C-alpha positions as CSV (number, residue, x, y, z in Angstrom):
1,M,0.0,0.0,0.0
2,I,2.8,2.4,0.9
3,T,4.6,1.7,-2.3
4,A,1.5,2.3,-4.3
5,L,0.8,5.6,-2.6
6,V,4.5,6.7,-3.3
7,L,4.0,5.8,-7.0
8,L,0.7,7.7,-7.2
9,F,2.4,10.7,-5.5
10,A,5.4,10.6,-7.9
11,I,3.2,10.3,-11.0
12,G,1.0,13.2,-9.7
13,L,4.2,15.3,-9.3
14,L,5.2,14.5,-12.8
15,G,1.8,15.5,-14.2
16,W,2.1,18.8,-12.3
17,G,5.5,19.4,-13.6
18,Y,4.3,18.8,-17.2
19,Y,1.5,21.3,-16.6
20,R,4.0,23.9,-15.4
21,A,6.5,23.2,-18.3
22,R,4.0,23.5,-21.1
23,P,3.9,27.3,-21.1
24,Y,7.7,27.5,-21.8
25,G,7.4,25.5,-25.0
26,K,10.2,23.2,-26.2
27,F,12.6,24.3,-23.4
28,G,10.1,23.5,-20.8
29,I,9.2,20.1,-22.1
30,L,12.9,19.2,-22.4
31,A,13.5,20.2,-18.8
32,W,10.4,18.2,-17.7
33,L,11.7,15.2,-19.6
34,Q,15.0,15.4,-17.6
35,S,12.8,15.0,-14.4
36,V,11.0,12.0,-15.9
37,V,14.1,10.1,-17.0
38,I,15.9,10.6,-13.6
39,M,12.8,9.2,-11.9
40,A,12.0,6.5,-14.4
41,P,14.1,3.7,-13.0
42,W,12.5,3.9,-9.6
43,L,9.0,4.2,-11.0
44,I,9.6,1.2,-13.2
45,F,11.1,-0.8,-10.4
46,F,8.4,-0.1,-7.9
47,S,5.6,-0.5,-10.5
48,L,6.9,-3.9,-11.3
49,F,7.5,-4.7,-7.6
50,T,3.8,-3.8,-6.8
51,I,2.5,-6.3,-9.4
52,G,4.9,-9.0,-8.1
53,I,7.8,-8.8,-10.7
54,Y,11.2,-8.4,-9.2
55,L,14.2,-7.1,-11.1
56,N,17.6,-8.5,-10.5
57,L,20.7,-6.3,-9.9
58,A,21.7,-6.3,-13.5
59,G,18.3,-5.0,-14.5
60,I,18.4,-2.2,-11.9
61,I,21.9,-1.1,-13.0
62,F,20.8,-1.1,-16.7
63,L,17.9,1.2,-15.8
64,I,20.1,3.6,-13.8
65,V,22.8,3.8,-16.5
66,T,20.2,4.3,-19.3
67,S,18.5,7.0,-17.2
68,I,21.8,8.9,-16.6
69,G,22.7,8.7,-20.2
70,L,19.3,10.1,-21.4
71,Y,19.6,12.8,-18.7
72,I,23.0,13.9,-20.1
73,L,21.7,13.8,-23.7
74,L,18.7,16.0,-22.8
75,G,21.0,18.5,-21.0
76,R,23.1,18.8,-24.2
77,Q,20.0,19.3,-26.3
78,L,18.9,22.1,-24.0
79,R,22.3,23.8,-24.2
80,S,22.2,23.5,-27.9
81,E,18.7,25.1,-28.1
82,A,19.9,27.9,-25.9
83,N,22.9,28.6,-28.2
84,E,20.5,28.7,-31.2
85,K,18.4,31.3,-29.5
86,G,21.5,33.5,-29.1
87,M,21.9,33.2,-25.3
88,P,25.4,33.9,-24.1
89,K,26.2,30.4,-22.8
90,R,29.3,31.3,-20.7
91,F,27.1,33.6,-18.5
92,S,23.7,32.0,-18.5
93,S,24.2,29.9,-15.4
94,I,25.5,32.8,-13.4
95,A,23.3,35.8,-14.3
96,S,20.2,33.8,-14.7
97,A,20.6,32.2,-11.3
98,A,20.8,35.6,-9.8
99,T,17.5,36.8,-11.4
100,N,15.4,33.7,-11.7
101,E,13.9,33.6,-8.3
102,S,13.0,37.3,-8.2
103,N,11.0,36.9,-11.4
104,S,8.9,34.1,-10.2
105,T,5.3,34.6,-9.0
106,E,4.6,31.0,-8.2
107,P,4.0,29.4,-4.7
108,P,6.9,29.1,-2.3
109,A,8.0,25.6,-3.3
110,T,8.5,26.8,-6.9
111,E,10.4,29.9,-5.8
112,E,12.7,27.6,-3.7
113,S,13.4,25.3,-6.7
114,S,13.9,28.2,-9.2
115,A,16.4,30.3,-7.3
116,A,19.6,29.1,-9.1
117,A,19.0,26.9,-12.1
118,T,21.4,25.1,-14.3
119,D,22.3,26.1,-17.8
120,S,19.5,24.1,-19.4
121,Q,16.9,25.1,-16.9
122,D,17.8,28.8,-17.3
123,A,17.3,28.4,-21.0
124,T,13.7,27.4,-20.4
125,T,12.7,30.4,-18.3
126,Q,14.8,33.3,-19.7
127,P,14.1,35.4,-22.8
128,P,16.7,36.1,-25.4
129,T,19.3,38.7,-24.5
130,V,17.7,42.2,-24.6
131,P,19.8,45.2,-23.5
132,T,17.1,47.2,-21.7
133,I,19.3,49.1,-19.3
134,P,19.1,52.9,-19.9
135,A,22.2,54.3,-21.6
136,E,22.8,57.0,-19.0
137,D,22.6,54.3,-16.2
138,L,25.0,52.1,-18.2
139,Q,27.5,55.0,-18.4
140,S,27.2,55.7,-14.7
141,I,27.8,52.0,-13.9
142,K,30.9,51.9,-16.2
143,G,32.3,54.8,-14.3
144,I,32.5,52.8,-11.0
145,F,35.3,50.5,-12.2
146,G,38.9,51.3,-11.7
147,I,42.4,49.9,-11.9
148,D,42.5,49.2,-8.1
149,T,39.1,47.3,-7.9
150,F,37.9,45.7,-11.1
151,F,39.2,46.8,-14.5
152,A,36.3,46.2,-17.0
153,T,37.3,45.3,-20.6
154,E,34.0,44.2,-22.0
155,T,30.3,44.9,-21.4
156,I,27.7,42.4,-22.3
157,P,24.0,43.5,-22.1
158,Y,22.0,40.8,-20.4
159,Q,18.2,41.0,-19.8
160,N,17.6,44.3,-18.0
161,G,21.1,44.5,-16.6
162,A,24.7,44.0,-17.8
163,I,27.6,41.8,-17.4
164,F,31.1,43.2,-17.2
165,R,34.2,41.1,-18.0
166,G,37.6,42.2,-16.9
167,N,40.2,41.7,-14.3
168,L,39.8,41.8,-10.5
169,R,42.6,44.0,-9.3
170,G,42.0,44.0,-5.5
171,D,40.8,41.9,-2.6
172,P,37.3,40.4,-3.6
173,D,35.7,41.6,-0.3
174,Q,37.2,45.1,-0.4
175,S,36.6,45.5,-4.2
176,H,33.0,44.4,-4.0
177,D,32.3,46.8,-1.0
178,R,33.9,49.7,-2.9
179,L,32.1,48.9,-6.1
180,S,28.7,48.5,-4.4
181,K,29.2,51.7,-2.4
182,T,30.1,53.7,-5.4
183,L,27.2,52.3,-7.4
184,Q,24.8,53.2,-4.6
185,E,26.2,56.8,-4.4
186,R,25.7,57.2,-8.2
187,L,22.4,55.5,-8.8
188,G,20.9,55.0,-5.3
189,D,19.1,51.7,-4.6
190,Q,18.3,51.0,-8.3
191,Y,20.8,48.3,-8.9
192,R,22.6,45.3,-7.3
193,L,26.2,44.4,-8.0
194,F,27.2,40.8,-8.0
195,L,30.8,39.6,-8.1
196,V,30.8,36.1,-9.4
197,E,33.0,33.5,-11.2
198,G,32.5,33.0,-14.9
199,V,32.8,29.7,-16.7
200,E,36.4,30.5,-17.5
201,N,37.1,30.6,-13.8
202,K,37.6,34.4,-14.0
203,P,35.7,36.9,-11.9
204,V,33.0,38.9,-13.7
205,V,30.6,41.6,-12.3
206,V,26.9,41.4,-13.0
207,V,24.7,44.4,-12.4
208,L,21.0,43.9,-12.2
209,P,18.0,46.0,-11.2
210,S,16.9,45.9,-7.5
211,T,13.5,45.0,-8.9
212,N,14.9,41.4,-9.3
213,D,15.5,41.1,-5.6
214,P,13.7,38.3,-3.8
215,K,10.0,38.9,-3.3
216,P,8.6,39.2,0.2
217,T,6.3,36.5,1.6
218,T,2.7,36.8,0.4
219,P,-0.4,36.2,2.6
220,P,-1.2,32.9,0.7
221,Q,2.3,31.7,1.5
222,V,1.8,32.5,5.2
223,I,-1.5,30.6,5.2
224,L,0.2,27.6,3.5
225,S,2.9,27.7,6.1
226,V,0.4,27.6,8.9
227,I,-1.5,24.7,7.3
228,L,1.7,22.7,6.9
229,G,2.7,23.4,10.5
230,L,-0.7,22.1,11.7
231,A,-0.3,19.1,9.5
232,T,3.2,18.4,10.9
233,I,1.8,18.6,14.5
234,A,-0.8,16.0,13.5
235,T,1.8,13.7,11.9
236,C,4.0,14.0,15.0
237,L,1.1,12.9,17.1
238,E,0.4,10.0,14.8
239,T,4.0,9.0,14.8
240,S,4.0,9.0,18.5
241,G,1.0,6.7,18.5
242,F,2.7,4.3,16.2
243,L,5.6,4.1,18.6
244,R,3.2,3.3,21.3
245,G,1.5,0.6,19.2
246,F,-1.8,2.3,18.3
247,D,-3.4,4.7,15.8
248,F,-3.9,8.0,17.6
249,F,-6.6,9.3,15.3
250,T,-8.8,6.2,16.0
251,E,-8.1,6.6,19.8
252,L,-8.0,10.3,20.5
253,N,-8.8,9.6,24.1
254,R,-5.3,8.5,24.5
255,Y,-3.8,11.9,23.7
256,A,-1.9,12.0,27.1
257,E,0.3,9.1,25.9
258,V,1.4,10.7,22.6
259,I,1.8,14.4,23.5
260,P,5.3,14.0,25.3
261,T,6.9,12.2,22.4
262,A,5.3,14.5,19.8
263,A,6.4,17.5,21.9
264,G,10.0,16.2,21.8
265,I,10.0,15.9,18.0
266,L,8.4,19.3,17.6
267,A,11.0,20.8,20.0
268,V,13.9,19.5,17.7
269,L,12.1,21.0,14.6
270,A,11.4,24.3,16.4
271,T,15.1,24.6,17.6
272,H,16.3,23.9,14.1
273,E,14.2,26.7,12.6
274,L,15.1,29.1,15.4
275,G,18.7,28.5,14.7
276,H,18.2,29.6,11.1
277,W,16.1,32.6,12.2
278,F,18.4,34.0,14.9
279,T,21.5,33.7,12.6
280,A,19.7,35.3,9.7
281,R,18.6,38.2,12.0
282,R,22.2,38.6,13.1
283,Y,23.0,39.4,9.4
284,N,19.8,41.3,8.7
285,I,18.7,38.6,6.3
286,R,14.9,38.0,5.9
287,L,13.6,34.5,5.8
288,A,10.2,33.4,4.7
289,P,8.2,31.4,7.3
290,P,9.2,27.7,7.3
291,F,7.2,25.3,5.2
292,F,7.3,22.1,7.2
293,I,7.0,18.8,5.4
294,P,4.8,16.3,7.4
295,A,5.8,12.7,7.4
296,L,3.9,9.8,9.1
297,Q,7.0,7.6,9.4
298,I,9.2,10.1,11.5
299,G,6.8,13.0,12.1
300,S,8.4,15.5,9.7
301,F,11.2,15.8,7.2
302,G,12.0,19.2,8.4
303,A,11.1,22.5,6.6
304,L,11.7,24.4,3.4
305,T,13.3,27.7,4.2
306,R,13.4,30.5,1.6
307,F,15.6,33.6,1.7
308,T,13.7,36.8,1.0
309,S,16.9,38.9,1.1
310,L,20.1,38.8,-1.0
311,L,23.0,37.3,0.8
312,P,26.2,39.4,1.0
313,N,28.6,36.5,0.6
314,R,29.1,32.7,1.0
315,S,30.1,32.9,4.6
316,V,26.7,34.2,5.5
317,L,25.1,31.4,3.5
318,F,27.2,28.9,5.5
319,D,26.4,30.4,8.9
320,I,22.6,30.4,8.3
321,A,22.5,27.0,6.7
322,F,24.8,25.6,9.5
323,A,23.0,27.1,12.5
324,G,19.8,25.2,12.0
325,P,21.1,21.6,12.0
326,I,23.7,22.3,14.7
327,A,20.9,23.8,17.0
328,G,18.4,21.0,16.3
329,G,21.0,18.3,16.1
330,L,22.5,19.2,19.5
331,V,19.0,19.1,21.1
332,A,18.4,15.7,19.6
333,F,21.8,14.4,20.5
334,V,21.4,15.5,24.1
335,M,18.0,13.8,24.3
336,L,19.5,10.6,22.9
337,L,22.3,10.6,25.4
338,I,20.0,11.2,28.4
339,G,17.7,8.6,27.1
340,L,20.5,6.1,26.9
341,V,21.6,6.9,30.4
342,L,18.1,6.6,31.8
343,S,17.4,3.4,29.9
344,R,17.0,0.3,32.1
345,P,14.9,-2.9,32.3
346,G,11.3,-1.9,32.4
347,S,11.6,1.3,30.4
348,L,8.7,2.3,28.2
349,F,9.9,1.2,24.9
350,Q,11.3,-2.2,23.8
351,I,13.5,-2.1,20.7
352,P,14.8,-5.2,18.8
353,S,18.6,-5.2,19.1
354,E,18.9,-5.4,15.3
355,F,17.5,-1.8,15.1
356,F,20.8,-0.5,16.6
357,Q,22.6,-1.8,13.5
358,G,20.6,0.8,11.4
359,S,23.0,3.7,12.3
360,I,26.7,3.7,12.9
361,L,26.5,6.7,15.3
362,V,23.5,5.5,17.3
363,G,24.5,1.9,17.4
364,T,28.1,2.7,18.6
365,L,26.7,5.1,21.3
366,A,24.2,2.5,22.5
367,R,27.0,-0.1,22.7
368,V,29.2,2.2,24.8
369,V,26.4,3.3,27.2
370,L,24.2,0.2,27.4
371,G,27.0,-2.4,27.2
372,T,25.8,-6.0,26.8
373,E,22.2,-5.0,26.9
374,V,22.3,-4.5,23.1
375,Q,23.0,-8.2,22.7
376,K,19.6,-9.1,24.0
377,P,16.7,-9.8,21.6
378,L,14.8,-6.8,23.0
379,V,16.3,-3.8,24.6
380,D,14.4,-1.6,27.0
381,V,15.0,2.1,26.2
382,H,13.8,5.4,27.6
383,P,11.4,7.5,25.4
384,L,14.0,10.3,25.2
385,F,16.3,7.9,23.3
386,V,13.7,7.3,20.6
387,I,12.9,11.0,20.3
388,G,16.6,11.8,20.0
389,W,17.1,9.2,17.5
390,L,14.2,10.5,15.4
391,G,15.5,14.1,15.8
392,L,19.0,13.0,14.5
393,V,17.4,11.3,11.5
394,I,15.4,14.5,10.6
395,T,18.5,16.6,11.0
396,A,20.6,14.2,9.0
397,L,18.2,14.2,6.1
398,N,18.4,17.9,5.9
399,L,22.2,17.7,5.8
400,L,22.3,15.7,2.7
401,P,24.4,17.6,0.2
402,A,21.6,18.3,-2.3
403,G,20.2,21.5,-3.7
404,Q,18.8,24.0,-1.2
405,L,18.8,21.6,1.7
406,D,21.0,22.7,4.6
407,G,23.7,20.3,3.5
408,G,23.5,21.5,-0.1
409,R,23.8,25.1,1.0
410,I,26.8,24.2,3.2
411,I,28.5,22.4,0.2
412,Q,27.7,25.4,-2.1
413,S,29.1,27.9,0.4
414,I,32.4,26.0,0.9
415,Y,33.1,24.4,-2.5
416,G,31.1,26.6,-5.0
417,R,28.3,25.9,-7.3
418,K,29.9,23.3,-9.6
419,V,30.7,20.9,-6.9
420,A,27.3,21.5,-5.2
421,G,25.6,20.7,-8.5
422,R,27.4,17.5,-8.9
423,L,26.8,16.3,-5.4
424,T,23.1,17.1,-5.8
425,V,23.0,14.6,-8.7
426,A,25.0,12.0,-6.7
427,T,22.8,12.4,-3.7
428,L,19.7,11.8,-5.8
429,I,21.3,8.6,-7.2
430,V,22.3,7.4,-3.7
431,L,18.7,8.0,-2.5
432,G,17.4,6.1,-5.4
433,L,19.5,3.1,-4.6
434,A,18.5,3.3,-1.0
435,S,14.8,3.3,-1.9
436,L,15.3,-0.3,-3.1
437,V,15.2,-1.2,0.6
438,N,13.4,1.8,2.1
439,P,10.5,3.6,0.4
440,L,11.1,6.5,2.7
441,A,14.3,7.3,0.7
442,L,12.3,7.4,-2.5
443,Y,9.8,9.9,-0.9
444,W,12.6,12.2,0.2
445,A,14.3,11.9,-3.2
446,I,11.2,12.9,-5.0
447,L,10.7,15.9,-2.7
448,I,14.3,17.0,-3.3
449,L,13.9,16.5,-7.0
450,F,10.9,18.7,-7.4
451,L,11.2,21.2,-4.6
452,Q,14.9,21.5,-3.5
453,R,17.2,20.2,-6.2
454,D,18.3,23.6,-7.6
455,L,21.1,25.6,-5.9
456,E,20.8,28.6,-3.9
457,R,20.9,31.9,-5.8
458,P,24.4,33.5,-5.9
459,A,25.5,35.8,-3.1
460,L,26.4,39.4,-4.0
461,N,30.0,38.5,-3.5
462,E,30.3,34.9,-4.7
463,I,34.1,35.0,-5.0
464,S,35.2,35.1,-1.4
465,E,35.2,31.7,0.2
466,P,34.4,30.9,3.9
467,D,37.4,30.5,6.1
468,D,39.0,27.2,7.2
469,A,37.1,27.0,10.5
470,R,33.8,27.0,8.6
471,A,35.0,24.5,6.2
472,A,36.1,22.1,9.0
473,L,32.8,22.5,10.8
474,G,30.9,21.8,7.6
475,L,32.9,18.6,7.0
476,L,32.3,17.6,10.6
477,V,28.4,17.9,10.4
478,L,28.4,16.1,7.0
479,F,30.4,13.3,8.6
480,L,27.9,13.1,11.5
481,M,25.2,13.1,8.9
482,A,26.7,10.1,7.2
483,A,27.3,8.3,10.5
484,T,23.7,8.8,11.4
485,L,22.1,7.6,8.2
486,L,24.6,4.7,7.2
487,P,23.9,1.3,8.9
488,L,26.5,-0.8,10.5
489,T,27.6,-3.8,8.4
490,P,26.8,-7.2,9.8
491,S,30.5,-8.0,10.3
492,L,31.2,-4.7,12.1
493,A,28.0,-5.1,14.3
494,G,29.2,-8.5,15.2
495,R,32.6,-7.2,16.2
496,L,31.0,-4.5,18.3
497,G,28.6,-7.0,19.9
498,I,25.4,-5.4,18.7
499,G,22.4,-7.6,18.1
500,V,24.4,-10.8,18.8
501,S,25.3,-12.9,21.8
502,L,29.0,-13.2,22.5
C-alpha cells in the first residue's frame, strides 16, 4: 500500500511538472523530460514490484545507466537550443541564477526550486538577451570601475542589466564593497552588483536592477505555512501513537500518551528553525516562514526555508545553513544521550537489538552506554532515546548535500556551485539506490527533485570563500550526517557485539 501511494504521488508530481512546463514550449518540455528520466528507473522498479515482478541487480543497473545517459543527452539538447536562441552560454548559469527567483510569482516551493537553475533550466525560463538598461545608467555603472578594484574590458547587455568582463585587481571583499558603495552613491538603490565567477574561472561583475530582488512573503504563503505546520503537528502525534502501538486518530482519548513524544520531536524541529532565524537576523537577512514537510514515518522531514533577502557572501550562507542543523542536532543528541543513560529494564519502549545496526552513530553510542544490553533480543530504552534518534534522523536528512537543503547550502558555500551541483545529482542517485530497501528514501528523493534540487541563488560576493574553520565545521556535520544515516555492516556489528550474543 505504501509503495502504491508513493508511486501515485510521484506520478502526480510528474503530471504537475508537465503542466508547469508547457507554457515554456520546447525548453520547458525538455527540462520536464529530464525530471522524468531521472525518476523513471524507480517508477519502473516499484511499479513492477507492486505487481509481483522483481528485477535483479543487472536490470536495476541497466535502468540507472540508461536514465543517466538520457539525462545527459537531454541536457546537451537544452544547451544546444539555448545557443541557437542567441543566449550567451558562458554567462547563462550565473546571471540567470541571480535573477530567476525574483521573477517568479509561483508558490513558495517553486520559488525555492527556481532560485539558481542550471544552464539548461535557465534556458527554459529566460528570454533572449535584450539590452534594456538605460544608456545613462550604463555609463554611470561603467564609471565605478577602476584599476584598483575591477578593470572592466567588455560589457555584455543581459536581460535588464549588464555583465562586465575584466580583471579583478584588489581583494574580492574590499573590491565588492567599494564597487557597491560607489554604485549606490551614483544610482541609489536601483541596482545590485554581483561579483561572481565566470565559466572561464575568472571573476565577472553582474549588475541587475533591484526589482529582481527576492520577493517578500505573500499572505497565501503565510497561510500555507500555517497549514503545513498544523499538518506536521498531526503527523508527529500520529508517529507517537505508532511508537506506542496504536493509531492515535482512532483513539483520540489516549492523547496524554502521545503528547510527550510528539512535543519532543516538535522541539527539535522548532530549535532547528530558530537556529536559522536568529542567525539570519544577526546578518539582517529576511527569511520566509518555514514550510514544514509532514511525514507519518518520522513525524516530519523538516522544513523548506526560503531567503527573501540577497546574501552578501558565501560565509553568511554557510552560517545560516549551519545554524539550523547544529541547533536542532544538539538538542536531539542530548535527548538521545540522556535517554541512553536513563534506559534500564522496564523502560517504556522495547526495541529489537537489530535496530541498533541501522545507524553507525546511534549503534556505537548504544553499545558504549548500554553495554551488553544491546546483545539481547529486545532492549528496553527510555522515550528520550527514541525522540533523540528521530531528531537526529530528521537533522541528517536535511544535511544531505543536495540543492537547497542545509547540506547542499553548506557544500555550495564551501566548494562553490559546480561541486554542489554534482553532489546534488550524486545524492539523488544514492537516495534512489537506498529506496530499493526503504520507500522513505524514494519519498525524500522525490521531494528534493521537485522542490529543493536547484542551488541557492548566488550571493552578492560569490568569489570570497568561507574560512578554514567554517570548512572544518561543515565537513564535521556532514560526517555526522553520514554516520547517522549509514547502517553498520553485519561484520562490524558482530565485532561490536550489537544484536548478537558473545
